[in-house]
C-alpha positions as CSV (number, residue, x, y, z in Angstrom):
1,M,-6.2,41.4,62.8
2,A,-2.8,40.2,61.9
3,V,-4.0,36.6,61.9
4,A,-6.8,37.5,59.6
5,V,-4.5,39.3,57.2
6,A,-2.1,36.3,57.3
7,S,-4.9,33.9,56.7
8,L,-6.2,35.9,53.8
9,A,-2.8,36.0,52.2
10,V,-2.5,32.2,52.4
11,L,-6.0,31.8,50.9
12,L,-5.1,34.2,48.1
13,T,-1.8,32.4,47.4
14,L,-3.5,29.0,47.3
15,A,-6.3,30.3,45.0
16,A,-3.7,31.7,42.6
17,A,-1.4,28.7,42.6
18,P,-1.7,26.4,39.6
19,H,-3.1,23.0,40.5
20,S,-3.1,19.8,38.5
21,T,-6.2,17.9,37.5
22,S,-6.5,14.1,36.9
23,A,-6.9,14.9,33.2
24,E,-3.3,16.1,32.9
25,T,-0.8,13.4,31.9
26,A,2.9,13.5,32.8
27,A,5.4,12.7,30.1
28,K,6.9,9.2,30.4
29,T,10.1,10.3,28.5
30,A,12.1,13.5,28.1
31,P,10.8,15.6,25.3
32,P,12.2,15.2,21.7
33,P,14.1,18.1,20.1
34,I,11.8,20.9,18.9
35,E,11.7,21.2,15.1
36,M,9.6,23.6,13.0
37,R,7.7,22.1,10.1
38,P,6.0,24.6,7.9
39,M,4.3,23.9,4.6
40,T,6.8,22.5,2.1
41,T,7.1,23.7,-1.4
42,Y,9.1,21.3,-3.8
43,T,11.5,22.5,-6.3
44,G,13.3,20.2,-8.7
45,Y,10.3,17.8,-9.0
46,T,8.4,17.2,-12.2
47,Y,5.1,16.5,-10.5
48,L,5.1,17.2,-6.7
49,Q,4.4,20.8,-5.9
50,S,3.7,21.2,-2.1
51,S,2.5,19.4,1.0
52,L,1.0,20.0,4.4
53,R,0.8,17.6,7.4
54,S,-0.5,17.9,10.9
55,I,-1.2,15.7,14.0
56,A,-3.8,16.3,16.7
57,D,-4.7,14.5,19.9
58,N,-8.3,13.3,19.9
59,L,-8.1,12.9,23.7
60,N,-9.4,9.3,23.4
61,H,-6.1,7.3,23.0
62,T,-6.1,8.2,19.3
63,V,-4.5,10.9,17.1
64,S,-5.6,12.3,13.8
65,I,-3.0,12.8,11.1
66,S,-4.1,15.1,8.3
67,V,-2.1,15.3,5.0
68,T,-2.4,17.3,1.9
69,T,-0.3,16.7,-1.2
70,Q,-0.5,18.9,-4.3
71,A,0.8,18.2,-7.8
72,K,1.7,20.7,-10.5
73,S,-0.8,19.1,-12.8
74,T,-3.3,16.1,-12.8
75,V,-1.4,12.8,-12.2
76,D,-2.5,9.1,-12.2
77,E,-2.2,8.8,-8.4
78,L,-1.5,11.3,-5.7
79,G,-1.3,10.7,-2.0
80,A,0.8,10.0,1.1
81,I,2.0,7.0,3.2
82,V,1.5,7.8,6.9
83,Q,3.7,6.2,9.6
84,L,3.1,7.0,13.2
85,Q,6.3,7.3,15.2
86,Q,6.8,7.4,19.0
87,W,9.7,9.0,20.9
88,N,11.4,6.6,23.2
89,G,13.5,9.2,25.1
90,S,16.4,9.2,22.5
91,A,15.1,8.3,19.1
92,W,11.9,8.1,17.0
93,V,10.7,4.6,16.4
94,N,7.8,3.4,14.1
95,A,4.6,2.6,16.0
96,G,2.0,0.3,14.3
97,T,1.6,-0.1,10.6
98,A,1.7,2.5,7.9
99,S,-1.4,3.7,6.0
100,T,-1.4,4.6,2.3
101,L,-3.9,7.3,1.5
102,S,-4.4,8.3,-2.2
103,A,-6.7,9.3,-5.0
104,A,-6.6,8.8,-8.7
105,N,-6.5,11.4,-11.6
106,T,-6.2,14.5,-9.5
107,S,-3.7,17.3,-8.8
108,Y,-4.9,17.8,-5.1
109,F,-5.2,15.3,-2.4
110,S,-6.3,15.8,1.2
111,Q,-7.3,13.2,3.8
112,S,-7.0,12.2,7.5
113,T,-6.4,9.0,9.3
114,S,-6.5,8.0,13.0
115,K,-4.0,6.0,14.9
116,A,-4.0,4.4,18.4
117,V,-1.6,5.9,21.0
118,A,-0.7,5.5,24.6
119,S,-1.0,8.3,27.2
120,G,2.0,10.2,28.2
121,Y,4.2,9.7,25.1
122,Y,5.4,12.0,22.4
123,Y,4.2,11.1,18.8
124,R,4.8,12.4,15.3
125,A,3.9,11.2,11.9
126,K,6.4,10.4,9.1
127,V,4.6,11.3,5.9
128,T,5.9,10.2,2.5
129,H,4.0,12.3,-0.1
130,F,4.0,10.8,-3.6
131,A,2.8,11.5,-7.1
132,T,2.7,8.8,-9.8
133,E,2.4,9.5,-13.5
134,G,2.8,6.6,-15.8
135,S,5.8,4.6,-14.7
136,T,7.3,7.6,-12.7
137,T,6.8,8.0,-9.0
138,E,8.2,11.0,-7.1
139,Q,8.3,11.0,-3.3
140,A,9.2,13.4,-0.5
141,V,9.5,12.5,3.2
142,E,8.2,15.1,5.7
143,Y,7.3,14.9,9.4
144,T,4.6,16.5,11.5
145,D,5.4,18.4,14.7
146,S,5.5,16.2,17.8
147,L,2.8,16.1,20.5
148,L,2.5,14.7,24.0
149,T,-0.7,12.6,24.2
150,S,-3.0,12.7,27.1
């Protein structure tokens, strides 16, 4: 009886223990510092009003970076320059080429882009939101949260 109870206890412990799957990916560097990045509202700008940015793992060695840039009124061009960055264990470094996303004659811009990534690394996007009216261009640099790719 004691053996049966002990065997049952072992089975219950094993069943409750977390187990890893081949889908999980171990980080290849220490994690970057945690930084909170809420929606940004701009003060002191003539044209730029607010921005949002996010990054998501597509689980196929790519990430999607979504950006929204809002102006206080209709401008000639509104958009964002998106640069993927990879954490090397001590600093963020640019990965790949930047993409410029924009639209003409609008006060609201929202678009996404995909970028290739390697499994097991932390990534974020550096997003330079911009508004151009005539010969004036306003810019504001923001960053997405970081994520570990699988």
